[in-house]
PyMOL Python script that loads the backbone (N, CA, C, O; Angstrom):
from pymol import cmd

cmd.read_pdbstr("""\
ATOM      1  N   MET A   1      68.231  70.587  81.066  1.00  0.00           N
ATOM      2  CA  MET A   1      68.886  71.674  80.377  1.00  0.00           C
ATOM      3  C   MET A   1      68.470  73.012  80.973  1.00  0.00           C
ATOM      4  O   MET A   1      69.334  73.826  81.299  1.00  0.00           O
ATOM      5  N   GLU A   2      67.182  73.262  81.124  1.00  0.00           N
ATOM      6  CA  GLU A   2      66.730  74.542  81.666  1.00  0.00           C
ATOM      7  C   GLU A   2      67.139  74.736  83.120  1.00  0.00           C
ATOM      8  O   GLU A   2      67.122  75.861  83.621  1.00  0.00           O
ATOM      9  N   ASP A   3      67.505  73.654  83.805  1.00  0.00           N
ATOM     10  CA  ASP A   3      67.948  73.755  85.192  1.00  0.00           C
ATOM     11  C   ASP A   3      69.439  74.087  85.300  1.00  0.00           C
ATOM     12  O   ASP A   3      69.927  74.390  86.389  1.00  0.00           O
ATOM     13  N   ASP A   4      70.156  74.032  84.192  1.00  0.00           N
ATOM     14  CA  ASP A   4      71.589  74.302  84.183  1.00  0.00           C
ATOM     15  C   ASP A   4      71.826  75.803  84.364  1.00  0.00           C
ATOM     16  O   ASP A   4      71.322  76.600  83.572  1.00  0.00           O
ATOM     17  N   PRO A   5      72.585  76.205  85.393  1.00  0.00           N
ATOM     18  CA  PRO A   5      72.813  77.634  85.654  1.00  0.00           C
ATOM     19  C   PRO A   5      73.452  78.380  84.483  1.00  0.00           C
ATOM     20  O   PRO A   5      73.063  79.511  84.192  1.00  0.00           O
ATOM     21  N   LEU A   6      74.426  77.767  83.809  1.00  0.00           N
ATOM     22  CA  LEU A   6      75.065  78.423  82.668  1.00  0.00           C
ATOM     23  C   LEU A   6      74.052  78.647  81.554  1.00  0.00           C
ATOM     24  O   LEU A   6      74.009  79.718  80.950  1.00  0.00           O
ATOM     25  N   HIS A   7      73.252  77.648  81.291  1.00  0.00           N
ATOM     26  CA  HIS A   7      72.229  77.753  80.244  1.00  0.00           C
ATOM     27  C   HIS A   7      71.264  78.889  80.554  1.00  0.00           C
ATOM     28  O   HIS A   7      70.966  79.704  79.681  1.00  0.00           O
ATOM     29  N   LYS A   8      70.780  78.949  81.775  1.00  0.00           N
ATOM     30  CA  LYS A   8      69.856  80.013  82.182  1.00  0.00           C
ATOM     31  C   LYS A   8      70.491  81.388  82.018  1.00  0.00           C
ATOM     32  O   LYS A   8      69.857  82.313  81.510  1.00  0.00           O
ATOM     33  N   THR A   9      71.734  81.521  82.445  1.00  0.00           N
ATOM     34  CA  THR A   9      72.442  82.794  82.362  1.00  0.00           C
ATOM     35  C   THR A   9      72.633  83.227  80.911  1.00  0.00           C
ATOM     36  O   THR A   9      72.415  84.391  80.573  1.00  0.00           O
ATOM     37  N   LEU A  10      73.034  82.301  80.064  1.00  0.00           N
ATOM     38  CA  LEU A  10      73.251  82.635  78.656  1.00  0.00           C
ATOM     39  C   LEU A  10      71.964  83.070  77.966  1.00  0.00           C
ATOM     40  O   LEU A  10      71.947  84.085  77.270  1.00  0.00           O
ATOM     41  N   VAL A  11      70.900  82.318  78.150  1.00  0.00           N
ATOM     42  CA  VAL A  11      69.627  82.657  77.505  1.00  0.00           C
ATOM     43  C   VAL A  11      69.145  84.023  77.996  1.00  0.00           C
ATOM     44  O   VAL A  11      68.687  84.838  77.195  1.00  0.00           O
ATOM     45  N   ALA A  12      69.242  84.278  79.285  1.00  0.00           N
ATOM     46  CA  ALA A  12      68.810  85.570  79.829  1.00  0.00           C
ATOM     47  C   ALA A  12      69.697  86.708  79.326  1.00  0.00           C
ATOM     48  O   ALA A  12      69.200  87.780  78.982  1.00  0.00           O
ATOM     49  N   SER A  13      71.003  86.475  79.282  1.00  0.00           N
ATOM     50  CA  SER A  13      71.931  87.515  78.841  1.00  0.00           C
ATOM     51  C   SER A  13      71.774  87.842  77.360  1.00  0.00           C
ATOM     52  O   SER A  13      71.960  88.990  76.955  1.00  0.00           O
ATOM     53  N   LEU A  14      71.438  86.860  76.564  1.00  0.00           N
ATOM     54  CA  LEU A  14      71.322  87.059  75.127  1.00  0.00           C
ATOM     55  C   LEU A  14      69.925  87.471  74.680  1.00  0.00           C
ATOM     56  O   LEU A  14      69.707  87.746  73.500  1.00  0.00           O
ATOM     57  N   ALA A  15      68.989  87.514  75.602  1.00  0.00           N
ATOM     58  CA  ALA A  15      67.597  87.828  75.260  1.00  0.00           C
ATOM     59  C   ALA A  15      67.455  89.175  74.562  1.00  0.00           C
ATOM     60  O   ALA A  15      66.543  89.354  73.755  1.00  0.00           O
ATOM     61  N   ALA A  16      68.332  90.119  74.855  1.00  0.00           N
ATOM     62  CA  ALA A  16      68.263  91.444  74.221  1.00  0.00           C
ATOM     63  C   ALA A  16      68.494  91.366  72.710  1.00  0.00           C
ATOM     64  O   ALA A  16      68.102  92.277  71.981  1.00  0.00           O
ATOM     65  N   LEU A  17      69.123  90.298  72.234  1.00  0.00           N
ATOM     66  CA  LEU A  17      69.334  90.125  70.794  1.00  0.00           C
ATOM     67  C   LEU A  17      68.053  89.730  70.078  1.00  0.00           C
ATOM     68  O   LEU A  17      67.965  89.815  68.853  1.00  0.00           O
ATOM     69  N   GLY A  18      67.066  89.300  70.843  1.00  0.00           N
ATOM     70  CA  GLY A  18      65.781  88.899  70.269  1.00  0.00           C
ATOM     71  C   GLY A  18      65.801  87.481  69.727  1.00  0.00           C
ATOM     72  O   GLY A  18      66.809  87.023  69.188  1.00  0.00           O
ATOM     73  N   ASP A  19      64.700  86.803  69.873  1.00  0.00           N
ATOM     74  CA  ASP A  19      64.457  85.470  69.332  1.00  0.00           C
ATOM     75  C   ASP A  19      65.547  84.456  69.652  1.00  0.00           C
ATOM     76  O   ASP A  19      65.962  83.700  68.774  1.00  0.00           O
ATOM     77  N   ILE A  20      66.015  84.429  70.897  1.00  0.00           N
ATOM     78  CA  ILE A  20      66.946  83.399  71.357  1.00  0.00           C
ATOM     79  C   ILE A  20      66.119  82.238  71.903  1.00  0.00           C
ATOM     80  O   ILE A  20      65.285  82.421  72.789  1.00  0.00           O
ATOM     81  N   THR A  21      66.358  81.047  71.367  1.00  0.00           N
ATOM     82  CA  THR A  21      65.666  79.850  71.828  1.00  0.00           C
ATOM     83  C   THR A  21      66.699  78.768  72.093  1.00  0.00           C
ATOM     84  O   THR A  21      67.867  78.903  71.730  1.00  0.00           O
ATOM     85  N   SER A  22      66.254  77.699  72.727  1.00  0.00           N
ATOM     86  CA  SER A  22      67.150  76.576  72.980  1.00  0.00           C
ATOM     87  C   SER A  22      66.363  75.278  72.899  1.00  0.00           C
ATOM     88  O   SER A  22      65.148  75.248  73.096  1.00  0.00           O
ATOM     89  N   ARG A  23      67.087  74.212  72.605  1.00  0.00           N
ATOM     90  CA  ARG A  23      66.509  72.873  72.544  1.00  0.00           C
ATOM     91  C   ARG A  23      67.528  71.880  73.080  1.00  0.00           C
ATOM     92  O   ARG A  23      68.735  72.079  72.944  1.00  0.00           O
ATOM     93  N   PRO A  24      67.032  70.809  73.692  1.00  0.00           N
ATOM     94  CA  PRO A  24      67.958  69.767  74.139  1.00  0.00           C
ATOM     95  C   PRO A  24      68.745  69.201  72.950  1.00  0.00           C
ATOM     96  O   PRO A  24      68.192  68.984  71.872  1.00  0.00           O
ATOM     97  N   MET A  25      70.039  68.969  73.166  1.00  0.00           N
ATOM     98  CA  MET A  25      70.875  68.463  72.084  1.00  0.00           C
ATOM     99  C   MET A  25      72.126  67.814  72.660  1.00  0.00           C
ATOM    100  O   MET A  25      72.850  68.436  73.437  1.00  0.00           O
ATOM    101  N   PHE A  26      72.377  66.584  72.285  1.00  0.00           N
ATOM    102  CA  PHE A  26      73.606  65.876  72.651  1.00  0.00           C
ATOM    103  C   PHE A  26      73.886  65.892  74.151  1.00  0.00           C
ATOM    104  O   PHE A  26      75.045  65.996  74.553  1.00  0.00           O
ATOM    105  N   GLY A  27      72.874  65.794  74.971  1.00  0.00           N
ATOM    106  CA  GLY A  27      73.058  65.807  76.414  1.00  0.00           C
ATOM    107  C   GLY A  27      73.253  67.200  76.984  1.00  0.00           C
ATOM    108  O   GLY A  27      73.482  67.350  78.184  1.00  0.00           O
ATOM    109  N   GLY A  28      73.167  68.210  76.150  1.00  0.00           N
ATOM    110  CA  GLY A  28      73.282  69.604  76.568  1.00  0.00           C
ATOM    111  C   GLY A  28      72.137  70.384  75.967  1.00  0.00           C
ATOM    112  O   GLY A  28      71.010  69.892  75.904  1.00  0.00           O
ATOM    113  N   GLY A  29      72.416  71.592  75.527  1.00  0.00           N
ATOM    114  CA  GLY A  29      71.371  72.398  74.921  1.00  0.00           C
ATOM    115  C   GLY A  29      71.892  73.212  73.764  1.00  0.00           C
ATOM    116  O   GLY A  29      72.920  73.879  73.877  1.00  0.00           O
ATOM    117  N   GLY A  30      71.181  73.159  72.638  1.00  0.00           N
ATOM    118  CA  GLY A  30      71.530  73.966  71.479  1.00  0.00           C
ATOM    119  C   GLY A  30      70.955  75.364  71.638  1.00  0.00           C
ATOM    120  O   GLY A  30      69.809  75.516  72.061  1.00  0.00           O
ATOM    121  N   LEU A  31      71.729  76.382  71.308  1.00  0.00           N
ATOM    122  CA  LEU A  31      71.278  77.773  71.357  1.00  0.00           C
ATOM    123  C   LEU A  31      71.048  78.273  69.940  1.00  0.00           C
ATOM    124  O   LEU A  31      71.887  78.088  69.058  1.00  0.00           O
ATOM    125  N   TYR A  32      69.902  78.906  69.734  1.00  0.00           N
ATOM    126  CA  TYR A  32      69.499  79.354  68.405  1.00  0.00           C
ATOM    127  C   TYR A  32      69.169  80.840  68.432  1.00  0.00           C
ATOM    128  O   TYR A  32      68.633  81.354  69.414  1.00  0.00           O
ATOM    129  N   TRP A  33      69.496  81.516  67.344  1.00  0.00           N
ATOM    130  CA  TRP A  33      69.113  82.915  67.151  1.00  0.00           C
ATOM    131  C   TRP A  33      68.374  82.974  65.831  1.00  0.00           C
ATOM    132  O   TRP A  33      68.933  82.662  64.779  1.00  0.00           O
ATOM    133  N   HIS A  34      67.117  83.375  65.890  1.00  0.00           N
ATOM    134  CA  HIS A  34      66.247  83.406  64.706  1.00  0.00           C
ATOM    135  C   HIS A  34      66.253  82.059  63.992  1.00  0.00           C
ATOM    136  O   HIS A  34      66.253  82.006  62.762  1.00  0.00           O
ATOM    137  N   GLY A  35      66.257  80.971  64.759  1.00  0.00           N
ATOM    138  CA  GLY A  35      66.180  79.628  64.202  1.00  0.00           C
ATOM    139  C   GLY A  35      67.490  79.033  63.720  1.00  0.00           C
ATOM    140  O   GLY A  35      67.505  77.890  63.264  1.00  0.00           O
ATOM    141  N   THR A  36      68.586  79.765  63.805  1.00  0.00           N
ATOM    142  CA  THR A  36      69.887  79.268  63.366  1.00  0.00           C
ATOM    143  C   THR A  36      70.742  78.949  64.581  1.00  0.00           C
ATOM    144  O   THR A  36      70.947  79.794  65.453  1.00  0.00           O
ATOM    145  N   ILE A  37      71.238  77.718  64.626  1.00  0.00           N
ATOM    146  CA  ILE A  37      72.058  77.328  65.772  1.00  0.00           C
ATOM    147  C   ILE A  37      73.396  78.076  65.737  1.00  0.00           C
ATOM    148  O   ILE A  37      74.027  78.207  64.689  1.00  0.00           O
ATOM    149  N   PHE A  38      73.806  78.561  66.909  1.00  0.00           N
ATOM    150  CA  PHE A  38      75.098  79.249  66.994  1.00  0.00           C
ATOM    151  C   PHE A  38      75.957  78.699  68.123  1.00  0.00           C
ATOM    152  O   PHE A  38      77.133  79.052  68.221  1.00  0.00           O
ATOM    153  N   GLY A  39      75.406  77.852  68.972  1.00  0.00           N
ATOM    154  CA  GLY A  39      76.211  77.305  70.049  1.00  0.00           C
ATOM    155  C   GLY A  39      75.535  76.145  70.744  1.00  0.00           C
ATOM    156  O   GLY A  39      74.339  75.905  70.585  1.00  0.00           O
ATOM    157  N   ILE A  40      76.327  75.437  71.515  1.00  0.00           N
ATOM    158  CA  ILE A  40      75.834  74.324  72.329  1.00  0.00           C
ATOM    159  C   ILE A  40      76.391  74.504  73.739  1.00  0.00           C
ATOM    160  O   ILE A  40      77.587  74.724  73.927  1.00  0.00           O
ATOM    161  N   VAL A  41      75.505  74.406  74.723  1.00  0.00           N
ATOM    162  CA  VAL A  41      75.921  74.411  76.124  1.00  0.00           C
ATOM    163  C   VAL A  41      75.995  72.961  76.558  1.00  0.00           C
ATOM    164  O   VAL A  41      75.008  72.229  76.477  1.00  0.00           O
ATOM    165  N   PHE A  42      77.166  72.547  77.019  1.00  0.00           N
ATOM    166  CA  PHE A  42      77.363  71.178  77.480  1.00  0.00           C
ATOM    167  C   PHE A  42      78.218  71.222  78.724  1.00  0.00           C
ATOM    168  O   PHE A  42      79.333  71.742  78.705  1.00  0.00           O
ATOM    169  N   GLY A  43      77.690  70.671  79.814  1.00  0.00           N
ATOM    170  CA  GLY A  43      78.410  70.743  81.081  1.00  0.00           C
ATOM    171  C   GLY A  43      78.510  72.197  81.501  1.00  0.00           C
ATOM    172  O   GLY A  43      77.504  72.906  81.552  1.00  0.00           O
ATOM    173  N   ASP A  44      79.693  72.631  81.795  1.00  0.00           N
ATOM    174  CA  ASP A  44      79.883  74.028  82.206  1.00  0.00           C
ATOM    175  C   ASP A  44      80.580  74.842  81.119  1.00  0.00           C
ATOM    176  O   ASP A  44      81.296  75.799  81.410  1.00  0.00           O
ATOM    177  N   ARG A  45      80.360  74.448  79.856  1.00  0.00           N
ATOM    178  CA  ARG A  45      81.028  75.138  78.748  1.00  0.00           C
ATOM    179  C   ARG A  45      80.045  75.524  77.647  1.00  0.00           C
ATOM    180  O   ARG A  45      79.023  74.870  77.434  1.00  0.00           O
ATOM    181  N   LEU A  46      80.387  76.598  76.962  1.00  0.00           N
ATOM    182  CA  LEU A  46      79.662  77.030  75.778  1.00  0.00           C
ATOM    183  C   LEU A  46      80.564  76.793  74.581  1.00  0.00           C
ATOM    184  O   LEU A  46      81.691  77.288  74.531  1.00  0.00           O
ATOM    185  N   TYR A  47      80.061  76.033  73.619  1.00  0.00           N
ATOM    186  CA  TYR A  47      80.775  75.783  72.376  1.00  0.00           C
ATOM    187  C   TYR A  47      80.076  76.574  71.277  1.00  0.00           C
ATOM    188  O   TYR A  47      78.874  76.420  71.059  1.00  0.00           O
ATOM    189  N   LEU A  48      80.836  77.423  70.587  1.00  0.00           N
ATOM    190  CA  LEU A  48      80.268  78.252  69.541  1.00  0.00           C
ATOM    191  C   LEU A  48      80.507  77.632  68.168  1.00  0.00           C
ATOM    192  O   LEU A  48      81.568  77.070  67.896  1.00  0.00           O
ATOM    193  N   LYS A  49      79.510  77.747  67.325  1.00  0.00           N
ATOM    194  CA  LYS A  49      79.624  77.254  65.963  1.00  0.00           C
ATOM    195  C   LYS A  49      80.316  78.320  65.121  1.00  0.00           C
ATOM    196  O   LYS A  49      79.920  79.486  65.136  1.00  0.00           O
ATOM    197  N   VAL A  50      81.340  77.919  64.394  1.00  0.00           N
ATOM    198  CA  VAL A  50      82.053  78.838  63.517  1.00  0.00           C
ATOM    199  C   VAL A  50      82.122  78.235  62.115  1.00  0.00           C
ATOM    200  O   VAL A  50      81.907  77.038  61.926  1.00  0.00           O
ATOM    201  N   ASP A  51      82.417  79.069  61.163  1.00  0.00           N
ATOM    202  CA  ASP A  51      82.661  78.618  59.797  1.00  0.00           C
ATOM    203  C   ASP A  51      83.890  79.352  59.275  1.00  0.00           C
ATOM    204  O   ASP A  51      84.538  80.088  60.020  1.00  0.00           O
ATOM    205  N   ASP A  52      84.211  79.155  58.003  1.00  0.00           N
ATOM    206  CA  ASP A  52      85.403  79.791  57.446  1.00  0.00           C
ATOM    207  C   ASP A  52      85.343  81.310  57.542  1.00  0.00           C
ATOM    208  O   ASP A  52      86.372  81.968  57.697  1.00  0.00           O
ATOM    209  N   GLN A  53      84.142  81.864  57.451  1.00  0.00           N
ATOM    210  CA  GLN A  53      83.979  83.310  57.493  1.00  0.00           C
ATOM    211  C   GLN A  53      84.160  83.885  58.901  1.00  0.00           C
ATOM    212  O   GLN A  53      84.685  84.989  59.045  1.00  0.00           O
ATOM    213  N   SER A  54      83.737  83.159  59.938  1.00  0.00           N
ATOM    214  CA  SER A  54      83.780  83.689  61.303  1.00  0.00           C
ATOM    215  C   SER A  54      84.945  83.158  62.149  1.00  0.00           C
ATOM    216  O   SER A  54      85.206  83.677  63.235  1.00  0.00           O
ATOM    217  N   ARG A  55      85.631  82.149  61.668  1.00  0.00           N
ATOM    218  CA  ARG A  55      86.685  81.490  62.462  1.00  0.00           C
ATOM    219  C   ARG A  55      87.738  82.465  62.976  1.00  0.00           C
ATOM    220  O   ARG A  55      88.068  82.443  64.162  1.00  0.00           O
ATOM    221  N   ASP A  56      88.266  83.311  62.114  1.00  0.00           N
ATOM    222  CA  ASP A  56      89.325  84.254  62.530  1.00  0.00           C
ATOM    223  C   ASP A  56      88.844  85.215  63.617  1.00  0.00           C
ATOM    224  O   ASP A  56      89.604  85.547  64.526  1.00  0.00           O
ATOM    225  N   ASP A  57      87.582  85.666  63.530  1.00  0.00           N
ATOM    226  CA  ASP A  57      87.031  86.552  64.559  1.00  0.00           C
ATOM    227  C   ASP A  57      86.984  85.849  65.910  1.00  0.00           C
ATOM    228  O   ASP A  57      87.333  86.449  66.926  1.00  0.00           O
ATOM    229  N   TYR A  58      86.561  84.596  65.938  1.00  0.00           N
ATOM    230  CA  TYR A  58      86.500  83.853  67.195  1.00  0.00           C
ATOM    231  C   TYR A  58      87.891  83.606  67.752  1.00  0.00           C
ATOM    232  O   TYR A  58      88.122  83.740  68.953  1.00  0.00           O
ATOM    233  N   LEU A  59      88.824  83.240  66.865  1.00  0.00           N
ATOM    234  CA  LEU A  59      90.180  82.983  67.333  1.00  0.00           C
ATOM    235  C   LEU A  59      90.837  84.249  67.857  1.00  0.00           C
ATOM    236  O   LEU A  59      91.597  84.189  68.823  1.00  0.00           O
ATOM    237  N   ALA A  60      90.564  85.386  67.246  1.00  0.00           N
ATOM    238  CA  ALA A  60      91.135  86.656  67.704  1.00  0.00           C
ATOM    239  C   ALA A  60      90.619  87.033  69.087  1.00  0.00           C
ATOM    240  O   ALA A  60      91.327  87.678  69.860  1.00  0.00           O
ATOM    241  N   GLY A  61      89.395  86.635  69.401  1.00  0.00           N
ATOM    242  CA  GLY A  61      88.814  86.956  70.711  1.00  0.00           C
ATOM    243  C   GLY A  61      89.057  85.895  71.748  1.00  0.00           C
ATOM    244  O   GLY A  61      88.667  86.063  72.904  1.00  0.00           O
ATOM    245  N   SER A  62      89.686  84.813  71.372  1.00  0.00           N
ATOM    246  CA  SER A  62      89.926  83.691  72.279  1.00  0.00           C
ATOM    247  C   SER A  62      91.255  83.860  73.005  1.00  0.00           C
ATOM    248  O   SER A  62      92.230  84.361  72.445  1.00  0.00           O
ATOM    249  N   SER A  63      91.270  83.432  74.257  1.00  0.00           N
ATOM    250  CA  SER A  63      92.507  83.487  75.028  1.00  0.00           C
ATOM    251  C   SER A  63      93.245  82.148  74.976  1.00  0.00           C
ATOM    252  O   SER A  63      94.338  82.016  75.525  1.00  0.00           O
ATOM    253  N   THR A  64      92.642  81.153  74.313  1.00  0.00           N
ATOM    254  CA  THR A  64      93.302  79.841  74.219  1.00  0.00           C
ATOM    255  C   THR A  64      93.588  79.491  72.782  1.00  0.00           C
ATOM    256  O   THR A  64      94.139  78.426  72.504  1.00  0.00           O
TER     257      THR A  64
END
""", "prot")
cmd.dss("prot")
cmd.show_as("cartoon", "prot")
cmd.util.cbc("prot")
cmd.orient("prot")
């Protein structure tokens, strides 16, 4: 997981938010902010966790 270029880039880019950690998960890596999971890096993709409150914001920013 730590050898994955996307994973390294994401963790480094998000470090300014403070307390970004990661753990191996489902063959990829779970991304956490202050202990709360917000995404999974798997292969060359980032999957973000959404709920009813955040879904519309993610869809509005999505090109797909």
